[in-house]
ZAPALO-678511 format. One record per residue (C-alpha): residue number from 1; residue in one letter; z, x negated, y. Coordinates in nm, 2 decimals. Each point is the difference from the previous one (the first is absolute). Layout:
residues N
i:NUM, aa:A, pz:Z, px:X, py:Y
...
This chain:
residues 273
i:1, aa:M, pz:22.62, px:7.20, py:-7.08
i:2, aa:K, pz:-0.36, px:0.00, py:0.11
i:3, aa:K, pz:-0.23, px:0.01, py:-0.29
i:4, aa:L, pz:-0.37, px:-0.02, py:0.04
i:5, aa:I, pz:-0.30, px:0.07, py:-0.26
i:6, aa:V, pz:-0.34, px:-0.13, py:0.12
i:7, aa:T, pz:-0.28, px:0.18, py:-0.19
i:8, aa:A, pz:-0.34, px:-0.10, py:-0.01
i:9, aa:D, pz:-0.20, px:0.29, py:-0.06
i:10, aa:D, pz:-0.35, px:0.03, py:-0.17
i:11, aa:F, pz:0.04, px:-0.24, py:-0.31
i:12, aa:G, pz:-0.30, px:0.04, py:-0.21
i:13, aa:Y, pz:-0.22, px:0.08, py:0.30
i:14, aa:S, pz:-0.21, px:-0.30, py:-0.05
i:15, aa:A, pz:0.06, px:-0.37, py:-0.12
i:16, aa:Y, pz:0.03, px:-0.13, py:0.38
i:17, aa:T, pz:0.26, px:0.26, py:0.05
i:18, aa:N, pz:0.21, px:-0.09, py:-0.33
i:19, aa:K, pz:-0.04, px:-0.39, py:0.10
i:20, aa:A, pz:0.14, px:0.06, py:0.32
i:21, aa:I, pz:0.30, px:0.22, py:-0.12
i:22, aa:I, pz:0.09, px:-0.24, py:-0.29
i:23, aa:E, pz:-0.01, px:-0.29, py:0.28
i:24, aa:C, pz:0.24, px:0.20, py:0.22
i:25, aa:F, pz:0.22, px:0.06, py:-0.29
i:26, aa:R, pz:0.03, px:-0.37, py:-0.12
i:27, aa:K, pz:0.02, px:-0.16, py:0.35
i:28, aa:G, pz:0.11, px:0.28, py:0.22
i:29, aa:I, pz:0.22, px:0.30, py:0.06
i:30, aa:V, pz:-0.17, px:0.28, py:-0.22
i:31, aa:T, pz:0.22, px:0.12, py:-0.25
i:32, aa:S, pz:-0.19, px:0.30, py:-0.12
i:33, aa:T, pz:-0.34, px:0.13, py:-0.07
i:34, aa:S, pz:-0.20, px:0.35, py:-0.03
i:35, aa:L, pz:-0.27, px:-0.01, py:-0.28
i:36, aa:L, pz:-0.32, px:0.20, py:0.00
i:37, aa:V, pz:-0.08, px:0.09, py:-0.35
i:38, aa:N, pz:-0.35, px:0.14, py:0.03
i:39, aa:T, pz:-0.21, px:-0.30, py:0.12
i:40, aa:E, pz:-0.21, px:-0.27, py:-0.18
i:41, aa:Y, pz:0.26, px:-0.24, py:0.03
i:42, aa:F, pz:0.29, px:0.20, py:-0.18
i:43, aa:N, pz:0.00, px:-0.25, py:-0.32
i:44, aa:E, pz:0.01, px:-0.31, py:0.22
i:45, aa:S, pz:0.27, px:0.17, py:0.21
i:46, aa:V, pz:0.20, px:0.05, py:-0.30
i:47, aa:K, pz:-0.02, px:-0.37, py:-0.09
i:48, aa:L, pz:0.08, px:-0.14, py:0.31
i:49, aa:L, pz:0.28, px:0.24, py:0.01
i:50, aa:K, pz:0.13, px:-0.11, py:-0.33
i:51, aa:Q, pz:-0.02, px:-0.36, py:0.11
i:52, aa:N, pz:0.23, px:0.07, py:0.31
i:53, aa:K, pz:0.25, px:0.20, py:-0.16
i:54, aa:K, pz:0.28, px:0.00, py:0.29
i:55, aa:L, pz:-0.24, px:0.17, py:0.20
i:56, aa:D, pz:0.10, px:0.38, py:0.02
i:57, aa:I, pz:-0.28, px:0.25, py:-0.09
i:58, aa:G, pz:-0.07, px:0.35, py:0.12
i:59, aa:I, pz:-0.26, px:0.25, py:-0.05
i:60, aa:H, pz:-0.23, px:0.04, py:0.30
i:61, aa:V, pz:-0.11, px:0.37, py:-0.08
i:62, aa:N, pz:-0.37, px:0.02, py:0.08
i:63, aa:L, pz:-0.18, px:0.33, py:0.08
i:64, aa:T, pz:-0.23, px:-0.14, py:0.27
i:65, aa:E, pz:-0.20, px:-0.28, py:-0.12
i:66, aa:F, pz:-0.23, px:-0.11, py:-0.30
i:67, aa:R, pz:-0.01, px:0.22, py:-0.31
i:68, aa:P, pz:0.26, px:0.21, py:-0.18
i:69, aa:L, pz:0.13, px:-0.07, py:-0.34
i:70, aa:T, pz:-0.02, px:0.37, py:-0.07
i:71, aa:K, pz:-0.28, px:0.26, py:0.03
i:72, aa:A, pz:0.14, px:0.11, py:0.33
i:73, aa:K, pz:-0.25, px:0.24, py:0.12
i:74, aa:T, pz:0.18, px:0.11, py:0.32
i:75, aa:L, pz:0.09, px:-0.33, py:0.10
i:76, aa:T, pz:-0.32, px:-0.16, py:0.02
i:77, aa:E, pz:-0.36, px:0.02, py:0.18
i:78, aa:N, pz:-0.33, px:0.04, py:-0.15
i:79, aa:D, pz:-0.02, px:-0.41, py:-0.09
i:80, aa:G, pz:0.30, px:0.04, py:-0.21
i:81, aa:N, pz:0.22, px:-0.19, py:0.24
i:82, aa:F, pz:0.32, px:0.13, py:0.16
i:83, aa:A, pz:-0.02, px:0.20, py:0.30
i:84, aa:G, pz:0.07, px:-0.26, py:0.29
i:85, aa:K, pz:0.31, px:-0.01, py:0.20
i:86, aa:A, pz:-0.14, px:0.18, py:0.30
i:87, aa:K, pz:-0.08, px:0.29, py:-0.20
i:88, aa:W, pz:0.36, px:0.03, py:-0.13
i:89, aa:L, pz:0.16, px:-0.03, py:0.34
i:90, aa:D, pz:-0.23, px:0.27, py:0.11
i:91, aa:G, pz:0.20, px:0.21, py:-0.24
i:92, aa:Y, pz:-0.20, px:-0.02, py:-0.32
i:93, aa:F, pz:0.32, px:-0.02, py:-0.21
i:94, aa:K, pz:0.03, px:0.39, py:0.07
i:95, aa:D, pz:-0.33, px:0.06, py:-0.22
i:96, aa:A, pz:0.10, px:-0.28, py:-0.26
i:97, aa:D, pz:0.09, px:0.12, py:-0.35
i:98, aa:K, pz:0.37, px:-0.09, py:-0.07
i:99, aa:K, pz:-0.06, px:-0.04, py:-0.36
i:100, aa:E, pz:-0.26, px:-0.25, py:0.05
i:101, aa:I, pz:0.20, px:-0.18, py:0.26
i:102, aa:E, pz:0.32, px:-0.05, py:-0.25
i:103, aa:K, pz:-0.23, px:-0.07, py:-0.29
i:104, aa:E, pz:-0.18, px:-0.28, py:0.21
i:105, aa:I, pz:0.30, px:-0.15, py:0.12
i:106, aa:E, pz:0.17, px:0.00, py:-0.36
i:107, aa:A, pz:-0.31, px:-0.16, py:-0.12
i:108, aa:Q, pz:0.05, px:-0.29, py:0.26
i:109, aa:I, pz:0.38, px:-0.04, py:-0.07
i:110, aa:I, pz:-0.09, px:0.00, py:-0.38
i:111, aa:R, pz:-0.24, px:-0.26, py:0.04
i:112, aa:A, pz:0.22, px:-0.23, py:0.17
i:113, aa:I, pz:0.32, px:0.06, py:-0.23
i:114, aa:S, pz:-0.25, px:-0.03, py:-0.31
i:115, aa:S, pz:-0.10, px:-0.36, py:0.12
i:116, aa:G, pz:0.33, px:-0.12, py:-0.05
i:117, aa:L, pz:0.10, px:-0.01, py:0.39
i:118, aa:K, pz:0.36, px:0.12, py:0.10
i:119, aa:I, pz:-0.07, px:0.26, py:0.29
i:120, aa:T, pz:0.32, px:0.05, py:0.25
i:121, aa:H, pz:-0.15, px:0.18, py:0.25
i:122, aa:I, pz:-0.29, px:0.24, py:0.14
i:123, aa:N, pz:-0.19, px:0.03, py:0.32
i:124, aa:G, pz:-0.36, px:0.10, py:0.11
i:125, aa:H, pz:-0.32, px:-0.16, py:0.11
i:126, aa:N, pz:-0.04, px:0.14, py:0.35
i:127, aa:H, pz:0.35, px:0.17, py:-0.05
i:128, aa:I, pz:-0.16, px:0.25, py:-0.21
i:129, aa:H, pz:0.30, px:0.04, py:-0.23
i:130, aa:I, pz:0.20, px:0.22, py:0.28
i:131, aa:F, pz:-0.24, px:0.26, py:0.04
i:132, aa:P, pz:0.08, px:0.33, py:-0.10
i:133, aa:K, pz:-0.10, px:0.11, py:-0.36
i:134, aa:I, pz:-0.02, px:-0.40, py:-0.09
i:135, aa:A, pz:0.35, px:-0.07, py:0.10
i:136, aa:E, pz:0.09, px:0.26, py:-0.25
i:137, aa:A, pz:-0.17, px:-0.17, py:-0.27
i:138, aa:V, pz:0.11, px:-0.33, py:0.10
i:139, aa:I, pz:0.39, px:0.08, py:-0.01
i:140, aa:K, pz:-0.05, px:0.19, py:-0.35
i:141, aa:L, pz:-0.16, px:-0.28, py:-0.13
i:142, aa:A, pz:0.24, px:-0.27, py:0.16
i:143, aa:R, pz:0.27, px:0.20, py:-0.19
i:144, aa:K, pz:-0.20, px:0.04, py:-0.33
i:145, aa:Y, pz:-0.08, px:-0.40, py:0.00
i:146, aa:G, pz:0.34, px:-0.13, py:0.12
i:147, aa:I, pz:-0.13, px:-0.11, py:0.35
i:148, aa:K, pz:0.28, px:-0.01, py:0.23
i:149, aa:Y, pz:-0.16, px:-0.06, py:0.36
i:150, aa:I, pz:-0.24, px:0.18, py:0.19
i:151, aa:R, pz:-0.14, px:-0.14, py:0.32
i:152, aa:M, pz:0.09, px:0.23, py:0.34
i:153, aa:P, pz:-0.22, px:-0.15, py:0.27
i:154, aa:D, pz:0.19, px:0.16, py:0.26
i:155, aa:E, pz:-0.04, px:-0.28, py:0.25
i:156, aa:K, pz:0.20, px:-0.01, py:0.34
i:157, aa:A, pz:-0.16, px:-0.19, py:0.28
i:158, aa:I, pz:0.20, px:-0.32, py:0.13
i:159, aa:D, pz:-0.16, px:-0.03, py:0.35
i:160, aa:K, pz:-0.28, px:0.12, py:0.22
i:161, aa:S, pz:-0.23, px:-0.26, py:-0.12
i:162, aa:Q, pz:-0.05, px:0.19, py:-0.32
i:163, aa:R, pz:-0.22, px:0.26, py:0.16
i:164, aa:L, pz:-0.36, px:-0.06, py:-0.12
i:165, aa:P, pz:-0.15, px:0.35, py:-0.05
i:166, aa:G, pz:-0.11, px:-0.04, py:-0.36
i:167, aa:E, pz:0.30, px:-0.17, py:-0.13
i:168, aa:I, pz:0.23, px:0.31, py:0.19
i:169, aa:E, pz:-0.22, px:0.25, py:-0.16
i:170, aa:K, pz:0.03, px:-0.15, py:-0.36
i:171, aa:R, pz:0.40, px:-0.02, py:0.08
i:172, aa:N, pz:0.03, px:0.34, py:0.12
i:173, aa:I, pz:-0.19, px:0.14, py:-0.32
i:174, aa:A, pz:0.20, px:-0.19, py:-0.23
i:175, aa:S, pz:0.33, px:0.07, py:0.16
i:176, aa:K, pz:-0.06, px:0.40, py:-0.01
i:177, aa:F, pz:-0.07, px:0.00, py:-0.36
i:178, aa:S, pz:0.26, px:-0.26, py:-0.06
i:179, aa:K, pz:0.23, px:0.26, py:0.14
i:180, aa:L, pz:-0.14, px:0.29, py:-0.19
i:181, aa:A, pz:0.05, px:-0.19, py:-0.32
i:182, aa:K, pz:0.35, px:-0.20, py:0.05
i:183, aa:S, pz:0.22, px:0.29, py:-0.09
i:184, aa:K, pz:-0.19, px:0.07, py:-0.33
i:185, aa:I, pz:0.02, px:-0.38, py:-0.08
i:186, aa:L, pz:0.38, px:0.00, py:0.05
i:187, aa:K, pz:0.07, px:0.32, py:-0.17
i:188, aa:N, pz:-0.19, px:-0.15, py:-0.31
i:189, aa:R, pz:0.25, px:-0.31, py:0.01
i:190, aa:L, pz:-0.28, px:-0.21, py:0.07
i:191, aa:K, pz:0.04, px:-0.29, py:0.29
i:192, aa:A, pz:-0.17, px:-0.15, py:0.29
i:193, aa:T, pz:0.10, px:-0.28, py:0.24
i:194, aa:N, pz:0.20, px:0.06, py:0.32
i:195, aa:A, pz:-0.29, px:-0.10, py:0.23
i:196, aa:F, pz:-0.36, px:-0.08, py:-0.01
i:197, aa:Y, pz:-0.24, px:-0.22, py:0.20
i:198, aa:G, pz:-0.36, px:-0.09, py:0.00
i:199, aa:I, pz:-0.23, px:0.27, py:0.14
i:200, aa:L, pz:0.03, px:-0.06, py:0.35
i:201, aa:D, pz:-0.08, px:-0.36, py:-0.01
i:202, aa:M, pz:-0.24, px:-0.02, py:-0.29
i:203, aa:S, pz:-0.30, px:-0.08, py:0.21
i:204, aa:C, pz:0.15, px:-0.24, py:0.24
i:205, aa:M, pz:0.30, px:-0.17, py:-0.17
i:206, aa:D, pz:0.09, px:-0.34, py:0.14
i:207, aa:F, pz:0.34, px:-0.21, py:0.00
i:208, aa:E, pz:0.13, px:0.20, py:0.32
i:209, aa:R, pz:-0.06, px:0.34, py:-0.17
i:210, aa:L, pz:0.14, px:-0.12, py:-0.34
i:211, aa:S, pz:0.31, px:-0.16, py:0.19
i:212, aa:R, pz:0.06, px:0.34, py:0.18
i:213, aa:I, pz:-0.01, px:0.18, py:-0.34
i:214, aa:L, pz:0.21, px:-0.26, py:-0.14
i:215, aa:S, pz:0.26, px:0.03, py:0.28
i:216, aa:S, pz:0.03, px:0.37, py:-0.03
i:217, aa:I, pz:0.10, px:0.00, py:-0.36
i:218, aa:D, pz:0.35, px:0.17, py:-0.06
i:219, aa:D, pz:0.22, px:-0.02, py:-0.29
i:220, aa:G, pz:-0.15, px:0.18, py:-0.32
i:221, aa:A, pz:-0.32, px:-0.05, py:-0.17
i:222, aa:S, pz:-0.32, px:-0.01, py:0.22
i:223, aa:E, pz:-0.39, px:-0.02, py:-0.11
i:224, aa:L, pz:-0.23, px:-0.19, py:0.19
i:225, aa:M, pz:-0.36, px:0.09, py:-0.12
i:226, aa:V, pz:-0.27, px:-0.29, py:0.04
i:227, aa:H, pz:-0.36, px:-0.04, py:-0.10
i:228, aa:P, pz:-0.10, px:-0.37, py:-0.05
i:229, aa:S, pz:-0.33, px:-0.06, py:-0.12
i:230, aa:Y, pz:-0.28, px:-0.27, py:0.01
i:231, aa:M, pz:-0.30, px:0.13, py:0.17
i:232, aa:D, pz:-0.26, px:0.15, py:-0.24
i:233, aa:K, pz:-0.32, px:0.07, py:0.18
i:234, aa:K, pz:-0.10, px:0.25, py:-0.26
i:235, aa:G, pz:0.31, px:0.17, py:0.04
i:236, aa:S, pz:0.11, px:0.31, py:0.23
i:237, aa:G, pz:0.03, px:-0.07, py:0.38
i:238, aa:F, pz:0.38, px:0.01, py:-0.03
i:239, aa:H, pz:0.02, px:-0.28, py:-0.28
i:240, aa:N, pz:-0.29, px:-0.19, py:0.19
i:241, aa:S, pz:0.24, px:-0.03, py:0.31
i:242, aa:G, pz:0.09, px:-0.35, py:0.14
i:243, aa:Q, pz:0.37, px:0.19, py:0.02
i:244, aa:R, pz:0.02, px:-0.02, py:-0.37
i:245, aa:E, pz:-0.01, px:-0.37, py:0.02
i:246, aa:T, pz:0.25, px:-0.03, py:0.28
i:247, aa:E, pz:0.27, px:0.20, py:-0.21
i:248, aa:I, pz:-0.05, px:-0.29, py:-0.27
i:249, aa:S, pz:0.10, px:-0.26, py:0.25
i:250, aa:L, pz:0.29, px:0.23, py:0.13
i:251, aa:L, pz:0.14, px:0.08, py:-0.33
i:252, aa:T, pz:-0.02, px:-0.36, py:-0.11
i:253, aa:S, pz:0.11, px:-0.16, py:0.31
i:254, aa:K, pz:0.32, px:-0.21, py:0.04
i:255, aa:K, pz:0.07, px:0.13, py:0.34
i:256, aa:T, pz:0.04, px:0.37, py:-0.16
i:257, aa:M, pz:0.21, px:-0.12, py:-0.30
i:258, aa:R, pz:0.24, px:-0.19, py:0.27
i:259, aa:T, pz:-0.01, px:0.34, py:0.20
i:260, aa:I, pz:0.11, px:0.20, py:-0.30
i:261, aa:K, pz:0.27, px:-0.27, py:-0.09
i:262, aa:K, pz:0.15, px:0.01, py:0.38
i:263, aa:L, pz:0.01, px:0.38, py:-0.01
i:264, aa:K, pz:0.18, px:-0.01, py:-0.32
i:265, aa:I, pz:-0.26, px:0.22, py:-0.20
i:266, aa:K, pz:0.01, px:0.00, py:-0.38
i:267, aa:L, pz:-0.36, px:0.02, py:-0.15
i:268, aa:T, pz:0.01, px:0.22, py:-0.28
i:269, aa:N, pz:-0.20, px:0.25, py:-0.22
i:270, aa:F, pz:0.02, px:0.35, py:-0.17
i:271, aa:S, pz:0.14, px:-0.13, py:-0.32
i:272, aa:T, pz:0.28, px:-0.16, py:0.15
i:273, aa:L, pz:0.13, px:0.27, py:0.23
């Protein structure tokens, strides 16, 4: 059977993002979300998630944006905010303190669990969770807190249209580190979906591209990562892109739902796998 988890990342990033994800869950195909816990919208996010109990929740491990929950000196810049993703991609994980990484990730997990939310999976903001050192901490803490699923963003291209240089670079980095982490994840009796989609079409998703993804899904469990959000003029360039609102339309479209039904894909989430 073809099973698809549609995960909307960045819940908690802003009120605009939260509104969009809830809408795509209530009116569309989103079945799961990834929660950022170190933002000013955390309490609001918890309230919304408790009002939408069937929306599956995962921890969106964040070491690249906003401020840490712990005193993480090797993970931050002089302003007290996390080192940005560009620095991590440039190999910053080699110098970051492993104990500080583990302590911060654990604090993020504890904050979510202590709020009364049920956490079913772990992934990372900017896919930071599969970087060396960080993946080891994620695996250890997933076992400690009974979280069974870890995202493996090892995406395989469907066709030649998926050749935007920036997205290919992101895919290649994520795939490289996923392959390094996968054996450790399986060795520790943790799980991942059979397939993953969402990086290569992230900046240009439209109905044609979404249809190609849906048509390529095989038997087993697959995950599609999406980033719906209403435009926030004060937000980051990523969340202030019209593409984010385009995704809202795609994810709530009756045409999309008919396509999923036609292809005999069952929408599901991590808690029901």
